[in-house]
C-alpha positions as CSV (number, residue, x, y, z in Angstrom):
1,X,7.3,-23.7,-24.0
2,X,6.2,-20.1,-23.7
3,X,9.2,-17.4,-23.4
4,X,8.5,-15.6,-21.0
5,X,8.1,-11.7,-21.2
6,X,9.8,-10.0,-18.4
7,X,13.7,-10.3,-19.4
8,X,13.0,-8.6,-23.1
9,X,10.4,-6.4,-21.9
10,X,13.3,-5.4,-18.4
11,X,15.9,-4.8,-21.3
12,X,13.8,-2.8,-23.3
13,X,13.3,-0.2,-21.1
14,X,16.4,-0.6,-19.1
15,X,17.9,0.4,-22.0
16,X,15.3,3.2,-23.1
17,X,15.7,4.5,-19.3
18,X,19.3,5.2,-19.6
19,X,18.8,6.6,-23.1
20,X,16.7,9.4,-20.9
21,X,18.6,9.8,-18.0
22,X,21.4,10.0,-19.6
23,X,20.3,13.0,-21.6
24,X,18.5,14.5,-18.7
25,X,21.2,16.6,-16.3
26,X,22.9,17.5,-19.7
27,X,19.5,19.0,-21.4
28,X,19.5,22.9,-20.0
29,X,23.6,23.2,-20.2
30,X,23.9,22.0,-24.0
31,X,20.8,24.3,-24.8
32,X,22.5,27.5,-23.0
33,X,26.1,26.3,-25.2
34,X,23.4,27.1,-28.0
35,X,22.0,30.3,-26.8
36,X,19.1,29.3,-24.9
37,X,17.8,31.9,-21.5
38,X,16.8,29.7,-18.6
39,X,13.0,30.0,-19.9
40,X,13.9,28.7,-23.5
41,X,16.2,25.5,-22.1
42,X,13.1,24.6,-20.1
43,X,10.3,24.9,-22.5
44,X,12.1,22.2,-24.0
45,X,10.6,19.9,-21.5
46,X,7.3,21.6,-22.1
47,X,7.2,21.2,-25.6
48,X,8.1,17.3,-24.8
49,X,4.9,17.1,-22.2
50,X,2.6,18.6,-24.6
51,X,3.4,16.4,-27.6
52,X,3.2,13.3,-25.1
53,X,0.0,14.6,-23.8
54,X,-1.2,13.8,-27.7
55,X,0.9,11.4,-28.9
56,X,0.6,8.7,-26.0
57,X,-3.2,8.1,-26.4
58,X,-3.2,7.4,-30.1
59,X,0.3,5.2,-29.9
60,X,-1.7,2.8,-27.2
61,X,-4.7,2.3,-29.6
62,X,-2.9,1.8,-32.9
63,X,-0.4,-1.0,-30.5
64,X,-4.0,-2.4,-30.0
65,X,-5.0,-2.2,-33.7
66,X,-1.1,-3.3,-35.0
67,X,0.4,-5.0,-32.8
68,X,2.6,-3.8,-29.5
69,X,5.8,-4.7,-31.3
70,X,5.4,-2.8,-34.4
71,X,4.5,0.7,-32.5
72,X,7.0,-0.1,-30.0
73,X,9.7,-0.4,-32.3
74,X,8.1,3.5,-34.0
75,X,8.1,5.0,-30.7
76,X,11.6,3.6,-30.1
77,X,12.1,5.0,-33.5
78,X,11.1,8.3,-32.7
79,X,13.3,8.8,-29.7
80,X,16.6,7.8,-31.6
81,X,15.9,10.5,-34.5
82,X,15.3,12.5,-31.0
83,X,18.7,12.2,-29.7
84,X,20.2,12.2,-33.6
85,X,18.7,16.1,-33.7
86,X,20.0,17.0,-30.8
87,X,23.2,15.7,-30.3
88,X,24.1,17.0,-34.1
89,X,22.2,20.5,-33.0
90,X,23.8,23.6,-34.5
91,X,21.2,25.8,-33.6
92,X,18.5,25.5,-30.8
93,X,16.1,25.2,-33.3
94,X,17.2,22.0,-34.1
95,X,17.1,20.2,-30.1
96,X,13.5,21.4,-30.5
97,X,12.8,19.9,-33.1
98,X,14.4,16.8,-31.4
99,X,12.2,17.3,-28.7
100,X,9.6,17.3,-31.0
101,X,10.3,14.2,-32.5
102,X,10.7,12.2,-29.3
103,X,7.1,13.7,-27.8
104,X,4.9,13.0,-30.8
105,X,6.4,9.2,-30.8
106,X,5.8,8.9,-26.7
107,X,4.9,6.0,-26.0
108,X,7.6,3.4,-25.4
109,X,6.4,2.5,-21.3
110,X,2.2,2.3,-22.0
111,X,3.1,0.2,-25.0
112,X,5.7,-1.9,-22.6
113,X,2.9,-1.9,-19.5
114,X,0.4,-3.3,-22.3
115,X,2.8,-5.6,-24.0
116,X,3.1,-7.0,-20.0
117,X,-0.3,-7.1,-19.7
118,X,-1.5,-9.2,-22.7
119,X,1.5,-12.0,-21.7
120,X,0.9,-12.4,-18.2
121,X,-2.2,-13.5,-16.1
122,X,-4.2,-11.4,-13.8
123,X,-2.6,-13.3,-10.6
124,X,1.1,-12.1,-12.1
125,X,0.3,-8.9,-13.4
126,X,1.4,-6.9,-10.4
127,X,4.8,-8.5,-10.0
128,X,5.6,-8.0,-13.5
129,X,4.7,-5.1,-13.7
130,X,7.2,-4.6,-10.5
131,X,10.2,-5.2,-12.9
132,X,9.8,-1.8,-14.9
133,X,10.3,-0.3,-11.8
134,X,13.1,-1.8,-11.5
135,X,14.5,-1.4,-14.7
136,X,13.5,2.5,-13.6
137,X,15.6,2.2,-10.4
138,X,18.4,1.3,-12.3
139,X,18.7,3.6,-15.0
140,X,18.3,6.4,-12.7
141,X,21.0,5.0,-11.0
142,X,23.8,4.7,-14.0
143,X,21.8,7.1,-16.6
144,X,23.1,10.9,-14.6
145,X,26.6,9.0,-13.8
146,X,27.5,7.9,-17.3
147,X,26.2,11.8,-17.9
148,X,28.6,13.2,-15.8
149,X,31.2,10.9,-16.6
150,X,31.0,11.5,-21.0
151,X,30.5,15.7,-20.7
152,X,34.4,16.0,-20.1
153,X,34.2,14.6,-24.0
154,X,31.9,17.3,-25.4
155,X,28.2,18.1,-24.5
156,X,27.1,16.1,-27.8
157,X,29.0,12.7,-27.3
158,X,26.0,12.3,-24.7
159,X,23.4,12.3,-26.6
160,X,25.7,10.2,-29.3
161,X,25.4,7.7,-26.7
162,X,22.0,8.2,-25.7
163,X,21.2,7.8,-29.8
164,X,23.2,4.4,-30.0
165,X,21.4,3.1,-27.2
166,X,17.9,3.6,-28.4
167,X,19.2,1.5,-31.6
168,X,20.2,-1.2,-29.5
169,X,16.8,-1.1,-27.2
170,X,15.2,-1.3,-31.0
171,X,17.1,-4.8,-31.7
172,X,16.5,-5.5,-28.6
173,X,12.7,-4.9,-29.4
174,X,13.2,-6.9,-32.7
175,X,14.6,-9.5,-31.6
176,X,13.5,-10.0,-28.3
177,X,9.5,-9.9,-28.5
178,X,7.7,-11.9,-29.7
179,X,5.3,-9.9,-32.7
180,X,1.6,-10.7,-30.9
181,X,-1.3,-9.7,-32.7
182,X,-3.6,-6.7,-32.6
183,X,-5.7,-7.0,-29.1
184,X,-9.2,-7.7,-28.8
185,X,-10.6,-6.4,-26.6
186,X,-12.4,-8.0,-23.0
187,X,-16.0,-8.6,-23.1
188,X,-16.4,-6.5,-19.7
189,X,-13.9,-3.9,-21.1
190,X,-11.0,-5.2,-18.7
191,X,-7.7,-3.0,-19.4
192,X,-5.5,-3.4,-16.0
193,X,-3.0,-1.3,-15.3
194,X,-1.2,-0.9,-18.4
195,X,-5.2,-0.3,-20.6
196,X,-5.9,2.8,-22.3
197,X,-5.0,6.0,-21.5
198,X,-8.1,8.7,-22.7
199,X,-7.0,11.4,-25.4
200,X,-7.0,14.9,-24.4
201,X,-10.3,15.6,-26.5
202,X,-12.1,13.1,-24.3
203,X,-13.7,15.0,-22.0
204,X,-16.6,13.1,-21.0
205,X,-13.8,10.2,-19.8
206,X,-12.3,13.1,-17.4
207,X,-15.6,14.6,-16.3
208,X,-17.4,11.4,-15.1
209,X,-14.2,10.2,-12.7
210,X,-13.4,13.4,-11.6
211,X,-16.9,13.8,-10.1
212,X,-16.2,11.1,-7.8
213,X,-14.8,12.6,-4.7
214,X,-12.5,10.3,-3.5
215,X,-10.7,10.1,-6.5
216,X,-11.2,14.0,-7.4
217,X,-9.1,14.9,-4.9
218,X,-6.4,12.0,-5.4
219,X,-6.2,13.1,-9.0
220,X,-5.4,17.0,-7.1
221,X,-3.2,15.7,-5.6
222,X,-1.4,13.6,-7.6
223,X,-1.4,17.0,-10.3
224,X,0.2,18.8,-7.4
225,X,3.2,15.9,-6.8
226,X,4.3,16.6,-10.6
227,X,4.0,20.1,-10.8
228,X,6.0,20.5,-7.7
229,X,8.2,17.5,-9.2
230,X,8.4,19.1,-12.8
231,X,9.3,22.2,-11.5
232,X,12.4,21.0,-9.2
233,X,13.5,18.9,-12.1
234,X,13.5,20.9,-15.3
235,X,15.1,24.0,-13.5
236,X,17.6,22.2,-10.8
237,X,20.2,21.8,-13.0
238,X,20.2,25.7,-14.2
239,X,19.4,26.7,-10.4
240,X,22.4,24.4,-9.4
241,X,24.8,26.7,-11.8
242,X,23.7,29.2,-10.4
243,X,23.9,28.6,-6.8
244,X,26.5,26.4,-6.1
245,X,29.9,26.9,-6.8
246,X,32.9,23.8,-7.0
247,X,36.0,23.5,-4.6
248,X,37.7,25.6,-6.6
249,X,35.3,28.5,-7.0
250,X,34.2,27.1,-10.4
251,X,30.0,27.0,-11.1
252,X,28.3,23.6,-11.2
253,X,28.4,21.3,-14.8
254,X,26.7,18.7,-16.2
255,X,29.2,16.2,-13.7
256,X,28.0,17.6,-10.6
257,X,24.6,17.7,-11.5
258,X,24.9,14.4,-12.8
259,X,26.6,12.7,-9.8
260,X,24.2,14.0,-7.4
261,X,21.0,12.6,-9.8
262,X,23.4,9.4,-9.4
263,X,23.2,9.8,-5.6
264,X,19.0,10.3,-5.9
265,X,18.6,7.6,-8.4
266,X,20.6,5.5,-5.8
267,X,18.2,6.7,-2.5
268,X,15.5,5.6,-5.4
269,X,16.9,2.2,-5.6
270,X,16.6,1.5,-1.8
271,X,13.2,2.9,-1.4
272,X,11.7,1.0,-4.4
273,X,13.4,-2.0,-2.9
274,X,11.5,-3.1,-0.5
275,X,11.8,-0.3,2.2
276,X,8.5,1.4,0.6
277,X,6.8,-1.9,1.1
278,X,7.8,-1.8,4.4
279,X,6.4,1.6,5.3
280,X,3.0,1.0,3.4
281,X,2.1,-1.9,5.5
282,X,3.0,-0.1,8.9
283,X,1.8,3.0,8.6
284,X,-0.3,2.7,5.7
285,X,-0.5,5.0,2.3
286,X,-2.8,7.9,3.7
287,X,-0.3,9.0,6.5
288,X,2.9,8.1,3.9
289,X,1.5,10.7,1.0
290,X,1.3,12.7,3.9
291,X,4.8,12.3,5.2
292,X,5.9,12.7,1.5
293,X,4.2,15.8,1.2
294,X,5.5,17.6,4.3
295,X,8.9,16.5,3.2
296,X,9.0,17.3,-0.4
297,X,7.9,20.6,1.1
298,X,10.6,21.4,3.7
299,X,13.3,19.9,1.1
300,X,12.7,22.3,-1.2
301,X,12.2,25.1,0.9
302,X,15.6,24.5,2.3
303,X,17.0,24.4,-1.2
304,X,16.5,27.8,-1.9
305,X,19.0,28.9,0.9
306,X,21.1,26.1,0.0
307,X,24.6,26.8,-0.6
308,X,27.0,24.0,0.9
309,X,27.4,20.5,-0.1
310,X,26.7,18.9,2.9
311,X,23.4,20.7,3.1
312,X,22.5,20.0,-0.2
313,X,23.4,16.2,0.2
314,X,20.6,16.0,3.6
315,X,18.5,18.1,1.8
316,X,18.3,15.9,-1.9
317,X,17.8,12.8,0.3
318,X,14.6,14.4,2.7
319,X,13.5,15.3,-1.2
320,X,14.1,11.6,-2.8
321,X,12.0,10.3,0.0
322,X,8.8,12.3,-0.3
323,X,9.0,12.5,-4.6
324,X,9.7,9.0,-3.9
325,X,6.7,7.8,-1.8
326,X,4.0,9.9,-3.5
327,X,4.0,8.5,-7.0
328,X,3.6,5.0,-5.7
329,X,1.5,5.5,-2.9
330,X,-0.6,8.6,-4.5
331,X,-1.4,5.9,-7.7
332,X,-1.7,3.6,-5.1
333,X,-4.7,5.0,-3.3
334,X,-5.9,5.7,-7.1
335,X,-6.6,2.7,-8.4
336,X,-8.2,1.2,-4.8
337,X,-11.0,3.9,-5.4
338,X,-12.3,1.6,-8.4
339,X,-13.1,-1.5,-9.7
340,X,-10.5,-3.8,-11.5
341,X,-11.7,-2.5,-15.3
342,X,-11.2,1.0,-14.5
343,X,-7.6,0.9,-13.4
344,X,-6.1,1.0,-16.6
345,X,-8.0,4.2,-17.4
346,X,-7.6,6.1,-13.7
347,X,-3.9,5.5,-14.7
348,X,-4.2,7.4,-17.6
349,X,-6.3,9.6,-16.4
350,X,-3.7,10.6,-14.1
351,X,-0.8,10.2,-16.8
352,X,-2.7,12.6,-18.5
353,X,-2.7,14.9,-15.4
354,X,1.2,14.6,-15.3
355,X,1.2,15.1,-18.8
356,X,-0.4,18.6,-18.5
357,X,1.8,19.5,-14.9
358,X,4.8,18.9,-16.9
359,X,4.0,21.4,-19.4
360,X,2.8,24.2,-17.3
361,X,6.0,24.0,-14.6
362,X,8.8,23.8,-16.8
363,X,7.6,27.3,-17.4
364,X,7.2,28.6,-14.6
365,X,10.4,27.4,-13.3
366,X,12.2,29.6,-16.3
367,X,10.5,32.1,-15.7
368,X,11.7,32.8,-12.3
369,X,15.5,31.4,-13.3
370,X,15.6,34.0,-16.0
371,X,15.1,37.2,-13.6
372,X,17.4,35.5,-11.3
373,X,15.1,35.0,-8.8
374,X,16.4,31.5,-6.9
375,X,15.1,31.7,-3.9
376,X,11.4,32.3,-5.6
377,X,12.2,29.1,-7.5
378,X,12.8,27.1,-5.0
379,X,9.4,28.2,-3.1
380,X,6.9,27.5,-5.6
381,X,7.6,23.4,-5.8
382,X,7.2,23.7,-1.7
383,X,4.6,26.1,-2.1
384,X,2.5,23.4,-4.1
385,X,4.1,21.2,-1.7
386,X,2.5,22.3,1.1
387,X,-0.8,22.7,-0.4
388,X,-0.5,18.7,-1.6
389,X,0.2,18.4,2.3
390,X,-3.2,20.5,3.4
391,X,-5.3,18.0,0.5
392,X,-3.6,15.0,2.0
393,X,-4.3,15.8,5.9
394,X,-7.9,17.0,4.9
395,X,-8.5,13.5,2.8
396,X,-7.2,11.1,6.0
397,X,-9.7,9.2,7.6
398,X,-10.5,10.7,11.2
399,X,-10.7,8.5,14.1
400,X,-13.9,9.0,16.6
401,X,-13.5,10.8,19.2
402,X,-12.4,8.7,22.7
403,X,-15.5,7.4,24.7
404,X,-17.6,8.4,22.0
405,X,-20.1,5.6,20.0
406,X,-19.2,5.5,16.3
407,X,-23.1,6.4,15.6
408,X,-26.2,7.8,17.3
409,X,-29.6,6.5,16.9
410,X,-31.8,9.4,16.4
411,X,-34.8,8.3,18.5
412,X,-38.5,7.8,17.2
């Protein structure tokens, strides 16, 4: 009897996400402790994203050639080495080395998706990919809480725990996943949701898809969403340190940021756990994209004027709705514009756009925070989200005017 790949993949992705989410709230504070400015701290996100942009397509092609498990182990080993380098860092350059090591071997998620594609029937694939979403939701809920709790023992401790989780993930991969043979290309070139991601230099593929009017608009909206979200996530910890104080009057630390991210993770679980599906059925993806951009724009703008915790919780709730809706809704709309055999490439291009946005946005966020332009920092993701709202409104289908026919015959 053949073993289902879902449980081992769930465990592998969950452990990986836990390691990432433990580190994310702490990294800016850790970098500052080693002498980083806000700009050099946020550039740690840019460096990782740039390396990932180059490496992920290569990891994907190598996994086709040599098998999924081997490359997943290689990717996880890079993450493990990166966390070890950061956790043992005595100067800022060592933190950069850790981020570069992790970025150059990035590809855990895409390889896990490809593994699911290899081991599930097409009709079961959508449900199977949902298991990755569940693992992400749980990881983003538990990881930041662990970060907030562990930081009291020293800022390096969460990185040691993250490295241990990466080692555990490697053990899960080696013992639970089937070795698998290299993937043979299908006759029709189908790749599915776990399929190939074009390399940065594959310009012809990007141009081919960007020439399609429907896709071009959606790709641009996805880039704007990714830029706004990356500017917010890469700079929020440093913004919060300067903007908010505890009840005793002390500046916020990794503890408070971690707990706020935990709250956002809980909201993400509630949204992805069934609420989003009902919203899509009732309102459709196009309207939800508009609502998502509107919520994000309002929340990010208000964040710049917020100093009190109750208002921050409300702002975080609205922002979590906006960003939580936009990624799956825009991805769904993009895949609806292409045939099944093109879905893998389409999602691959959107992933590259996301990595490109993650490379640029932290530079902007860090530069503004370095000059203590806190309000301007908040208005950047708000303005980008507002631009996405304009594009989403322009793209929505317009009903015919009341009382007018949908088409007028021209007399012959």
